[in-house]
C-alpha positions in Angstrom: -8.0 -11.1 4.7 -5.5 -9.2 2.5 -2.0 -10.5 2.1 0.5 -7.8 1.1 3.5 -9.4 -0.6 5.2 -6.0 -1.0 5.7 -5.7 2.8 8.4 -8.0 4.0 9.3 -8.6 7.7 11.8 -6.1 9.0 14.4 -6.5 11.6 12.2 -4.5 14.1 9.3 -7.0 13.5 11.6 -10.0 14.2 13.1 -8.4 17.3 9.7 -7.5 18.7 8.4 -11.0 18.1 11.5 -12.5 19.7 11.4 -10.2 22.7 7.8 -10.8 23.4 8.2 -14.6 22.9 11.1 -14.6 25.4 9.2 -12.4 27.9 6.0 -14.6 27.8 7.9 -17.8 28.2 9.8 -16.4 31.2 6.4 -15.4 32.7 5.3 -19.0 32.3 8.3 -21.0 33.3 10.1 -18.6 35.7 7.4 -16.2 37.0 9.6 -15.3 40.0 12.0 -13.5 37.7 9.3 -11.1 36.5 8.0 -8.4 38.9 4.3 -8.3 39.3 3.6 -11.8 38.0 2.0 -14.2 40.4 2.4 -18.0 40.6 1.3 -19.8 37.5 -2.0 -21.7 38.2 -2.7 -23.0 34.7 -1.1 -25.7 32.6 2.4 -24.6 31.7 2.5 -26.7 28.4 -0.8 -25.3 27.2 0.2 -21.8 28.2 3.5 -22.1 26.5 2.1 -23.4 23.2 -0.8 -20.9 23.0 1.5 -18.0 23.9 3.9 -18.9 21.2 1.0 -18.7 18.8 0.4 -15.2 20.2 4.0 -13.9 19.8 5.8 -15.6 17.0 3.3 -14.5 14.2 4.1 -10.9 15.0 7.2 -11.2 12.8 4.8 -11.2 9.9 2.6 -8.3 11.1 3.4 -6.2 8.0 3.1 -9.1 5.5 -0.2 -10.5 6.7 -1.6 -8.1 9.3 -5.2 -9.3 9.5 -4.2 -12.9 9.4 -1.7 -12.3 12.2 -4.4 -10.6 14.3 -6.8 -13.6 13.8 -4.0 -16.0 14.9 -3.0 -13.9 17.9 -6.4 -13.2 19.2 -7.6 -16.7 18.4 -4.7 -18.2 20.4 -5.7 -15.9 23.3 -9.3 -17.1 23.2 -8.2 -20.7 23.0 -5.8 -20.2 26.0 -8.6 -18.7 28.1 -10.8 -21.7 27.3 -8.2 -24.4 28.1 -6.5 -23.0 31.1 -5.9 -20.0 33.4 -3.8 -17.3 31.7 -0.8 -15.7 33.4 -1.0 -12.3 35.0 1.9 -10.8 33.0 1.8 -7.9 30.6 3.7 -9.5 27.8 0.7 -11.2 26.2 -1.2 -8.0 26.5 1.6 -6.2 24.6 1.5 -8.9 21.9 -2.2 -8.4 21.4 -1.8 -4.6 21.3 0.9 -4.9 18.6 -1.4 -7.2 16.6 -4.3 -4.8 17.0 -2.3 -1.8 15.9 -0.7 -3.6 12.9 -4.0 -5.0 11.7 -5.2 -1.4 10.8 -1.8 0.3 10.2 -0.7 -2.3 7.6 -4.0 -3.7 6.4 -3.8 -1.8 3.1 -7.5 -1.1 2.7 -10.7 -0.1 4.5 -12.2 -3.5 4.0 -9.3 -5.3 5.7 -9.3 -2.7 8.5 -13.0 -3.3 9.1 -12.4 -7.1 9.2 -9.7 -6.6 11.8 -12.0 -4.3 13.9 -14.7 -7.0 13.8 -12.2 -9.6 14.8 -11.2 -7.6 17.8 -14.8 -7.1 18.9 -15.6 -10.8 18.7 -12.4 -11.8 20.5 -13.1 -9.3 23.3 -16.6 -10.7 23.7 -15.1 -14.2 24.1 -12.3 -13.2 26.4 -14.3 -11.0 28.8 -15.2 -12.8 32.0 -17.2 -9.8 33.3 -18.8 -6.7 31.8 -16.0 -4.5 33.2 -13.3 -6.7 31.7 -15.0 -6.4 28.3 -15.2 -2.7 28.4 -11.6 -2.4 29.5 -10.3 -4.7 26.7 -12.5 -3.0 24.1 -11.0 0.4 25.1 -7.4 -0.8 25.2 -7.4 -2.9 22.0 -9.7 -0.4 20.2 -7.3 2.4 21.0 -4.5 0.5 19.5 -6.5 -0.3 16.4 -7.6 3.3 16.0 -4.0 4.5 16.4 -2.9 2.2 13.6 -5.8 3.4 11.4 -4.9 7.1 11.9 -1.3 6.3 11.1 -2.2 4.4 7.9 -4.4 7.3 6.7 -1.7 9.9 7.4 0.9 7.7 5.7 -1.4 7.4 2.6 -1.8 11.2 2.4 2.0 11.6 2.6 2.5 9.0 -0.1 0.0 10.8 -2.4 1.8 14.1 -1.9 5.1 12.5 -2.6 3.6 10.9 -5.7 2.3 14.3 -6.9 5.7 15.8 -6.4 7.3 13.0 -8.4 4.8 13.5 -11.2 5.5 17.2 -11.3 9.2 16.6 -11.4 8.7 14.1 -14.2 6.6 16.5 -16.2 9.2 19.3 -15.8 11.9 16.9 -16.9 9.9 16.0 -20.0 9.3 19.7 -20.7 13.0 20.3 -20.6 13.6 17.4 -23.0 11.0 18.8 -25.3 12.6 22.2 -25.4 16.0 20.6 -26.0 14.7 18.4 -28.8 13.0 21.4 -30.5 16.2 23.4 -30.2 18.2 20.7 -31.7 15.8 20.3 -34.6 15.9 24.0 -35.3 19.7 24.1 -35.1 19.9 21.1 -37.5 17.4 22.6 -39.9 15.2 19.5 -39.6 11.8 20.3 -41.1 8.6 19.5 -39.2 6.5 16.6 -40.4 4.8 17.5 -43.6 1.0 17.4 -43.8 1.4 14.4 -46.1 3.1 12.6 -43.3 0.3 13.4 -40.9 -2.2 12.3 -43.5 -0.8 8.8 -43.0 -2.3 8.7 -39.5 -5.8 7.5 -38.9 -8.3 9.6 -37.1 -7.7 7.6 -33.8 -4.0 8.0 -34.2 -4.4 11.8 -34.6 -6.5 11.9 -31.4 -3.8 10.0 -29.6 -1.0 12.2 -31.0 -2.8 15.3 -29.7 -3.3 13.6 -26.3 0.4 12.7 -26.1 1.3 16.3 -27.0 -0.6 17.5 -23.9 1.4 15.2 -21.6 -1.2 12.5 -21.1 -0.1 9.0 -20.1 -1.2 5.8 -21.9 -3.6 5.1 -19.0 -5.1 8.6 -19.1 -5.5 8.4 -22.9 -7.2 5.0 -22.5 -9.6 6.4 -20.0 -10.4 9.4 -22.1 -11.0 7.4 -25.3 -12.7 4.5 -23.5 -10.2 1.9 -24.9 -7.7 -0.4 -23.4 -4.2 0.7 -22.5 -2.9 -2.1 -24.7 -4.7 -0.6 -27.7 -3.2 2.8 -26.9 0.3 1.3 -26.9 -0.4 -0.3 -30.3 -1.5 3.1 -31.7 1.6 4.8 -30.3 3.8 2.2 -31.9 2.0 2.8 -35.2 2.4 6.6 -34.9 6.1 6.3 -34.3 6.5 4.0 -37.3 4.5 6.1 -39.7 6.2 9.4 -38.7 9.7 7.8 -38.5 10.1 9.0 -34.9 12.0 7.5 -32.0 9.9 8.1 -28.9 7.0 10.1 -27.4 9.2 13.2 -26.9 9.6 13.4 -30.7 5.9 12.9 -31.1 5.2 15.9 -28.9 7.7 18.1 -30.9 6.3 16.9 -34.2 2.7 17.6 -33.1 3.5 21.2 -32.2 5.9 21.9 -35.1 3.4 20.6 -37.6 0.5 22.7 -36.2 -1.5 19.6 -35.3 -1.6 21.0 -31.7 -1.4 24.6 -30.8 -0.3 25.9 -27.3 -3.5 27.9 -27.0 -5.9 25.1 -28.1 -7.0 22.1 -26.0 -6.8 18.7 -27.7 -9.8 17.3 -29.4 -10.6 14.6 -26.9 -14.1 13.3 -25.9 
């Protein structure tokens, strides 16, 4: 089970859990107030406790979706073993919400697969007849599938948004580079002399070229098969040896010194 600490319970989650809790408890203790609910034939205390275990955890459906599914469906199975469940729809709604959330907020294919297997096992234990099992499998499976499709679509939208942010960042960096180059030319600042570049090691020259093409530390580490921490150490050494302030100045220095040409790719493995 995957716990996702970056997803906190929302007001909607709390309201849903509270509403279903209230509805299920009314079905148990005052069934006459709920249309379509027959007289309770099971043990009210057992029904009350097990139903609370089916509704209250829904407040955490984003934080621990698979764990919530296991608790909700486990409580339903336990309830069916200990007493006769009510005929209301509130508990069905709680299980549908848990099934949907287990795939929509699972955060990975493995967690979604675990939740699907949990639903199948629970349906097999809950079904009193073959027709009941088929009905529950379709209903809960549809809720799970809907959540899975929503999760996939949300992931695609997040990747597109991330690509747009990356493009925006690169454009902003390009603007900074142009401004820096213009300021250097206006101030008459000479580009780094060959003797300055000679102070760089071969690895530092490789990293300087990579920085000039806009590669991030993680991309450089992957290309050179070294750790990102090592890349950061080399970048700090480059800044110190060339007397530069940041990566933007490294890019400007690489082009102005002729170390990197616009029409030539960097010498990377």
